[in-house]
Each structure stands twice: as structure tokens, then as C-alpha cells.
C-alpha positions in Angstrom: -0.1 0.2 0.2 1.0 3.5 -1.1 -0.2 6.5 1.8 0.6 9.7 1.7 -0.7 11.9 4.7 -0.5 16.1 5.0 2.9 16.1 2.3 4.3 19.4 1.7 7.2 20.2 -0.4 8.5 23.1 -2.5 5.5 23.6 -5.3 3.8 20.9 -3.7 0.8 20.0 -1.3 -1.2 16.7 -0.6 -3.7 15.9 2.0 -4.4 12.3 1.3 -3.5 9.9 -0.5 -3.4 5.9 -0.5 -3.4 3.6 -3.1 -4.6 -0.1 -2.0 -4.0 -3.4 -3.0 -5.9 -3.9 -6.2 -6.2 -0.9 -7.2 -4.7 0.8 -10.4 -4.2 4.6 -10.6 -3.7 6.9 -13.2 -2.6 10.6 -11.7 -2.7 13.4 -14.8 -1.4 16.8 -14.4 0.3 19.5 -16.4 3.6 20.9 -16.8 4.1 23.2 -13.1 1.8 21.3 -11.7 3.1 19.7 -9.2 2.8 16.5 -10.8 6.6 16.0 -11.4 7.9 17.0 -7.4 5.5 13.9 -6.3 7.0 11.5 -8.8 10.6 12.6 -7.6 9.3 12.0 -4.1 7.9 8.5 -4.7 11.2 7.3 -6.9 13.3 8.7 -3.8 14.7 11.9 -6.0 13.7 14.6 -3.8 14.2 14.2 -0.1 13.0 18.1 0.8 9.9 17.7 2.1 7.9 16.9 5.2 5.2 14.7 5.8 3.2 13.6 8.5 3.2 10.0 7.1 4.9 8.6 4.1 4.7 5.1 3.5 6.2 3.4 0.8 5.7 -0.4 -0.8 9.5 -2.3 0.1 9.2 -3.9 -3.1 8.4 -0.9 -5.2 10.1 -0.1 -9.0 9.8 3.4 -10.9 10.8 4.9 -14.2 10.9 8.1 -14.4 13.0 10.7 -17.3 15.9 10.6 -14.3 16.2 6.9 -13.9 16.2 6.9 -17.5 19.1 9.9 -18.0 21.3 8.2 -15.4 21.5 4.8 -17.0 22.5 7.1 -20.2 25.6 8.8 -18.3 26.2 5.4 -16.5 26.9 4.1 -20.2 28.7 7.1 -21.1 31.1 6.3 -18.0 31.7 2.7 -19.8 32.6 4.2 -22.9 35.6 2.3 -24.3 35.3 3.5 -27.8 38.8 5.5 -27.2 40.1 2.1 -27.0 38.6 0.1 -29.5 39.2 0.1 -33.1 35.5 0.6 -33.5 32.6 2.6 -31.6 31.9 0.5 -28.4 28.1 -0.4 -28.6 27.8 -0.8 -24.9 26.3 -2.8 -22.4 24.3 -5.3 -23.7 20.2 -5.1 -23.2 20.6 -9.0 -21.7 22.6 -7.7 -19.1 20.0 -5.2 -17.7 17.2 -7.8 -17.3 17.0 -10.8 -14.8 16.0 -14.3 -15.0 15.4 -14.1 -19.1 14.1 -17.2 -19.3 11.2 -17.1 -17.0 10.4 -13.4 -18.9 10.8 -14.8 -22.0 7.0 -14.1 -22.7 7.1 -10.2 -21.7 10.5 -10.1 -23.6 8.6 -11.3 -26.5 5.6 -9.0 -26.0 8.0 -5.7 -26.4 9.3 -7.5 -29.5 13.1 -7.0 -27.9 13.7 -10.7 -28.3 16.3 -9.7 -31.2 17.5 -7.5 -29.2 19.1 -9.0 -26.2 23.1 -9.1 -27.9 22.6 -5.4 -29.0 24.7 -2.7 -27.1 22.6 -0.2 -25.1 24.3 2.9 -27.3 23.1 0.5 -30.9 19.5 1.0 -29.7 17.0 3.8 -30.2 15.7 6.3 -27.4 12.3 3.7 -27.8 14.3 0.7 -27.6 15.8 1.9 -24.7 12.9 2.7 -22.8 11.1 -0.5 -23.3 14.6 -2.0 -22.0 14.2 0.2 -18.7 10.6 -1.4 -18.6 11.4 -4.6 -18.7 14.3 -4.0 -16.1 11.9 -3.3 -13.8 9.2 -5.3 -14.6 11.4 -8.3 -14.2 12.9 -7.7 -10.7 9.8 -9.1 -9.9 8.5 -6.1 -7.9 5.5 -5.7 -6.4 4.2 -1.6 -7.1 5.1 -0.1 -9.8 5.3 3.4 -11.0 6.0 4.9 -14.6 6.7 8.7 -15.1 4.8 9.3 -18.5 5.1 5.7 -19.8 3.8 5.6 -23.6 6.4 8.7 -24.9 8.7 7.3 -26.9 7.1 4.6 -28.1 5.0 3.7 -31.0 2.0 3.1 -31.5 2.3 -0.8 -31.3 4.4 -0.7 -28.1 2.2 1.2 -26.4 -0.6 -1.4 -27.0 1.7 -3.8 -26.2 3.0 -2.0 -23.0 -1.2 -1.5 -21.6 -1.4 -5.6 -22.3 1.3 -6.0 -20.2 0.4 -3.3 -17.4 -3.2 -5.1 -17.6 -1.2 -8.8 -17.1 0.7 -7.5 -14.4 -2.3 -5.8 -12.3 -4.1 -9.4 -12.9 -1.4 -10.8 -11.2 -2.2 -8.4 -8.2 0.8 -6.2 -9.0 0.3 -2.5 -7.8 0.3 0.0 -10.5 0.9 4.3 -10.3 1.1 5.7 -13.8 1.8 9.7 -14.0 0.4 11.7 -17.4 0.5 15.0 -19.4 -2.2 14.2 -21.7 -6.0 12.7 -21.4 -5.5 10.4 -24.0 -2.8 8.2 -22.0 -5.5 7.4 -19.8 -5.4 3.6 -20.1 -8.4 1.6 -20.3 -6.9 -0.6 -17.0 -7.3 1.7 -14.8 -9.1 1.6 -11.8 -8.8 5.0 -10.2 -7.7 8.5 -11.5 -6.6 11.7 -10.0 -5.6 15.2 -11.0 -3.1 17.8 -9.7 -4.1 21.4 -10.0 -1.8 24.4 -9.2 0.3 22.0 -6.6 -2.5 20.0 -5.1 -3.9 17.0 -5.2 -7.5 18.6 -7.0 -9.4 15.7 -7.7 -9.5 11.7 -6.9 -11.2 8.8 -7.2 -12.6 5.8 -8.7 -12.3 5.7 -12.5 -16.5 5.7 -13.2 -16.6 9.1 -10.8 -14.1 11.5 -11.6 -13.2 10.5 -15.3 -15.0 12.9 -17.0 -13.6 15.9 -14.6 -10.5 14.7 -14.9 -10.4 14.6 -18.7 -11.6 17.9 -19.0 -9.3 19.5 -16.5 -6.3 19.1 -18.1 -7.5 21.0 -21.6 -8.6 23.7 -18.9 -5.4 24.8 -18.3 -3.3 27.7 -20.2 -0.1 26.5 -21.7 3.1 28.2 -20.6 4.4 28.0 -24.3 2.9 31.4 -25.4 4.9 32.2 -28.7 3.3 33.9 -31.6 4.4 34.0 -35.4 5.6 37.6 -34.7 7.5 36.3 -32.3 9.3 34.1 -34.9 9.2 36.6 -37.6 10.8 40.0 -35.5 13.4 37.3 -34.9 14.5 35.8 -37.9 17.4 36.4 -39.2 18.5 35.2 -42.4 22.0 34.0 -42.4 24.3 34.4 -45.5 23.8 32.3 -48.4 20.5 31.6 -47.5 18.3 31.3 -50.3 21.3 31.1 -53.0 21.3 27.4 -53.9 17.2 28.5 -54.7 14.6 26.4 -53.8 15.6 23.1 -52.6 16.8 22.6 -48.8 17.9 19.1 -48.7 18.5 15.7 -51.1 19.2 12.3 -50.0 19.8 9.8 -53.0 19.8 5.8 -52.3 20.4 7.1 -48.3 21.5 4.1 -46.1 22.5 4.0 -42.1 24.1 1.4 -39.9 25.6 0.8 -36.3 28.5 -1.5 -37.1 26.9 -4.3 -38.7 23.3 -3.5 -37.9 22.1 -1.8 -40.8 19.5 0.6 -39.7 17.9 1.3 -43.2 18.5 1.7 -47.1 17.8 2.8 -50.1 15.8 6.1 -49.0 15.3 9.0 -51.3 14.1 12.3 -50.4 13.5 15.6 -51.6 12.6 18.2 -49.2 12.0 22.1 -51.1 11.5 25.2 -48.8 8.2 24.6 -47.6 7.8 21.3 -48.0 7.2 20.2 -44.0 7.8 17.0 -43.4 6.4 14.0 -41.5 8.4 11.3 -40.6 6.7 8.1 -38.6 7.6 4.3 -38.0 7.7 1.9 -35.6 11.0 2.5 -32.9 13.9 1.5 -34.0 13.1 2.0 -37.8 15.8 4.9 -38.3 14.0 8.1 -38.1 16.0 9.4 -35.5 19.2 8.2 -37.6 17.8 10.4 -40.8 17.8 13.3 -38.7 21.3 12.8 -37.4 22.7 12.2 -40.8 20.6 15.7 -41.8 22.0 17.3 -38.8 25.6 15.8 -39.7 25.5 14.4 -36.1 25.8 11.1 -37.5 29.5 9.8 -39.4 27.4 8.5 -42.4 26.9 11.8 -43.0 29.6 12.7 -45.5 29.7 9.2 -47.2 25.8 9.4 -47.9 24.9 11.2 -51.3 23.2 14.0 -49.3 22.8 17.4 -50.6 22.0 20.7 -47.8 21.4 24.4 -48.4 22.8 23.3 -52.1 26.3 22.1 -50.7 27.3 18.3 -51.2 28.4 17.3 -48.1 32.0 16.0 -47.7 32.6 18.4 -50.2 34.8 20.7 -47.8 31.8 22.4 -46.6 31.8 24.0 -43.0 29.4 22.3 -40.7 28.5 25.0 -38.6 28.0 27.6 -41.0 25.5 24.7 -42.1 23.7 24.3 -38.2 23.8 28.1 -38.2 20.5 27.7 -40.5 18.8 24.6 -38.2 17.3 24.7 -35.2 17.2 20.8 -33.5 15.5 19.3 -31.1 15.5 15.3 -30.5 15.7 13.1 -27.8 19.8 12.6 -28.1 20.1 16.3 -28.2 18.0 16.1 -24.5 20.0 13.1 -23.2 23.6 14.7 -23.9 22.8 18.1 -22.1 24.4 17.3 -19.0 26.5 20.5 -18.9 26.0 22.6 -16.3 24.6 26.2 -16.9 21.4 28.1 -16.1 18.3 28.6 -17.9 19.4 31.6 -20.0 22.8 29.6 -21.0 20.4 26.4 -22.4 17.9 28.7 -24.6 21.7 31.0 -25.6 23.8 28.3 -26.7 20.8 27.9 -29.6 22.5 31.0 -31.2 26.4 28.8 -31.2 25.1 25.2 -31.9 26.5 24.7 -28.7 25.5 22.0 -25.6 26.5 24.8 -23.0 27.6 28.4 -23.4 31.5 29.0 -24.6 31.4 32.1 -26.1 30.3 35.2 -24.1 27.0 36.1 -26.2 26.3 40.3 -26.5 24.1 42.0 -24.0 21.6 42.0 -27.3 21.6 38.0 -27.4 21.0 38.1 -23.6 18.3 40.0 -24.1 16.7 37.6 -26.7 17.1 35.0 -24.9 15.1 36.5 -21.6 12.2 37.1 -24.1 12.4 33.4 -25.3 12.2 32.5 -21.7 9.2 35.2 -21.4 7.1 33.1 -23.9 7.6 30.2 -22.5 6.5 31.1 -19.0 9.5 30.6 -17.4 11.5 34.3 -17.0 11.9 33.0 -13.2 14.4 30.5 -14.5 16.7 32.7 -15.7 19.2 31.7 -13.2 18.6 28.1 -12.7 20.8 25.4 -13.4 19.3 23.5 -16.5 19.5 20.1 -14.6 17.6 21.3 -11.5 14.7 21.7 -13.8 11.8 19.2 -14.4 11.8 17.3 -17.7 8.9 19.4 -18.9 10.5 22.5 -18.2 13.7 21.4 -19.6 11.9 20.2 -22.9 10.5 24.0 -22.9 14.1 25.5 -23.2 15.5 23.3 -25.7 12.5 23.9 -27.7 13.8 27.5 -27.7 16.8 27.0 -28.0 15.9 25.5 -31.4 13.7 28.0 -32.0 15.9 31.2 -30.7 17.7 31.5 -34.4 14.0 31.4 -36.2 16.0 28.8 -38.6 15.7 28.2 -42.6 15.1 24.5 -41.6 13.8 23.2 -39.0 14.2 19.3 -37.1 12.0 18.5 -34.6 12.4 14.4 -33.1 9.3 14.0 -30.9 9.5 17.6 -29.2 6.5 17.3 -27.3 8.4 14.5 -25.1 7.7 15.2 -21.7 5.1 18.2 -22.7 1.5 18.0 -21.0 -1.5 18.8 -23.1 -1.7 22.0 -23.3 1.6 22.7 -24.1 1.7 20.2 -26.7 -1.2 21.8 -28.3 0.1 25.2 -28.5 3.2 24.1 -30.0 1.7 22.3 -32.6 -0.5 25.2 -33.9 2.4 27.4 -33.7 4.3 25.3 -36.0 1.4 25.3 -38.3 1.2 29.2 -38.0 4.9 29.5 -38.9 4.2 26.8 -41.5 1.8 28.1 -43.4 3.2 31.4 -43.6 6.5 29.5 -44.6 8.9 31.3 -41.8 11.0 28.3 -42.1 10.5 24.5 -43.3 9.5 21.7 -40.8 10.9 18.1 -40.8 9.3 16.6 -38.0 9.3 13.1 -36.5 6.3 11.7 -34.1 4.6 8.8 -32.6 1.5 10.4 -31.9 -1.4 10.2 -34.7 -2.7 12.9 -33.3 0.3 15.6 -33.9 0.1 14.4 -37.8 -0.9 18.1 -39.0 -2.7 19.3 -42.4 0.7 21.4 -43.5 2.3 18.5 -43.6 3.2 18.3 -47.4 5.5 14.9 -47.3 4.8 11.9 -45.2 7.7 9.5 -44.9 6.7 6.1 -43.5 9.0 3.8 -42.3 8.5 0.1 -42.0 
């Protein structure tokens, strides 16, 4: 049993909450509602709180964004690429799992059997999320708590996950998930609760509170308050912009692989100015790798037949000149943002295409960064360290980092991951507006069907 009485923390107050045996809870809340602090306290990641009673099951398992980031950083510390004549693939997936034979059914259900011998760094972000889920479940825990468990998973994997969780519930496991989108409320949950303004404002059996909880979130104002005029005001045409004519990108017979593992091959892609492109497909099919080829963050960008802004890659072009014309946001960039730096430094670093700020910005650049923080409702986070913010706040800052240049080409790989429903819809509406006015060209990776907007002119579907 999970029991909380009169808990007080910075930005959070809970009078009473109890998750009893046999109950499956779904807690929903917007970014900044207190739901992030709740997860950190339950996971033991935050200890600065007071409570009359906080009782947790002894066999609890928690998967949060912070836990996934910790795993990623632990793998980086074990990276022996510099001492090998090849890229270190990382710890084999099977090493993270307990009693594989006994849990073979679950592994097969997640379509993970063929990935057990693949190294951690050879997995896509969605496959890593599956691995983290399997790591926890195979430990034989009695209470499972998941923060935004559907983020980063394709539609088939979401169905598989719900089937697994419903099965675990039937076997007596306690379940509690935290989500930021009403569409993510699962059918198997028996109880619902909603956070609002730092309190657990409504809770009860699903049938009694579903209508109230579902409408609760959509009524919240988004932090993301960026307008087309904001983007137009900040827009600067870098030197050489438009010189190559209407074509931005051409990829002929594109391919990618990690060691002996082929990701995709034979891909032809042409993107002209205003040719907003949606990329979809299952976890591990190569969507993120394609964007890394385009951005120059994958070494095979030089061996592919790739032309960007009228320049053939590998012909002596400057990657930094090309990146000045791009804005980039991806799960990989978010994971790699491990450097010390404030909220303002994170946003302004987008002007220099660096992870971290190593160049002294001008006062005008700092003022631009402050304007973007205000547009995101995060002006009070100017000096707060990036790594001390919750995942949703971090994602909003990285969005501002990508948008601050008002770039010609905007590469967005699951940009709404970690955002609640109001902020997700506000971002998509903003992208539709700047796309329709041809202020940039958008390449967008998504797993969520409700993000497939009409402004996308091309749909690349990976198998």
C-alpha cells in the first residue's frame, strides 16, 4: 500500500492519498502542476519535503525520466570507444534484465528478443525506454510507478505495454502511472487523480471522476505562448540563405548502420523550401538516425549522397555554417545536455549551436534569450541550473534553443516528449502558423497520430 498524509514540498501539497492493493491509479497533471515533484518524492529523487505520513511498499519499482537519464550517463562513463578500433556498442541489453528465461513472454511481447545481444548505444530512444521498462518489471517488484510511460513508444508498443500492465494488474501488482495527456489515460486503470496548482485536487474511482479529470487538463493555459510575430521578429537570414534556390535537401539511396546492424538503406528524399515533412514509423526503424544524417551528427552523413542548402556533404563545407541555418531538438540532444548551465545559457546556446555556452554572448543576445524565456512562462528560471529543472521545463528550454535563431530548417524529433496536453497543442498550433506563412521548413518525427497536422506536405513512413 502507498499512503501519503499531509505532505508539503516546494510547489506541492497533498492532504491525503492512498493507493490500496488491487487498485491501479493514473495521475494526470500539467507541467508545473506538482506532478513532477510527486514523482521525484516517490522515486526518492527529492528528499526536501515534510510529511505526517509517507509509506511506500518495500518492493517498489520506479521508472522516471531522471532514472533513464542516469542509465544513459552511466553508459557514457563505461564507453571504451577511445581504446577500441571501433565504436563501443555499450552494455548488452540482456545484462539489464533479470531471469530472462522466466520472463521470455514479456520480452517477446515487447518485440525485444532480437535485441538482447545489441549494445545499449545501438538502441533507439524508444528501444531504450522498452529496455528500462523490462529492467524494472523483471526484478519481480510488487508496486510499479511509471512517469509518462508512453512517451517515445510507437503505437504498437503502447498497445503492447497496456497489455503487459493489464496482465501485471491481474497478477496482483500495484500500478501507478503519471501522464500529461488525457489521451494517455489507459482503460485498465481503476482510479484517477488530477494535480492542479500544486495540489492533488480531485481523486477517486475512474467511473466517478473520469469526466472531471479529462476536462481538467485541457482547461489549463499552456506555458508555451509564442506567436508568429515573435518568430518573424527574431528571424535573421544567414549569409547565403536562399542562394541555392528552392531545394533545401536531397538524399539519394540513403543508408545508415551501426557496426554490422543496418538501420535503413535505399532511401530517397527531397525537401524543398516549405516542403514540411512528417516522419513516422516503429521504434528502431531509423527516424532519428535520418535526422542525425541531415544535421551532421552521424558520421555516415559524409558517405551518403546528401546535398544540404545546395552543398554536397563531404565537399569541404563547414558543418558550423550549415548548423547556423538549422534549429534542432531531439531526445538525443536532450540526453546529451549534461553540462552545467542556467536556463538562460541553455536558450542562448542555440545561437552558437553548442551544448553549453562557451562564447560570451552580447547583451542583445542575452535580451533575446530572456524574451524567449518569458514567451515560455519561464522567466523565473533564468538563473536556475538546467539540470535542476523537471523534464517538461527542460524540454521547453530546448525548444526555445531550437527556435531562437528562427532557422531556415527546423529538425524536430519528438519535440513534445515530456510536454503536457496544453503545451503540446500550443506548440503544434504555433508550428502550423509559421509553416503556413513559410517562415521556416519543418521536418518532424512523431509517434502520436494526433500530431499529424495538415501543414505537412510529405509523409515519410518507415516500415
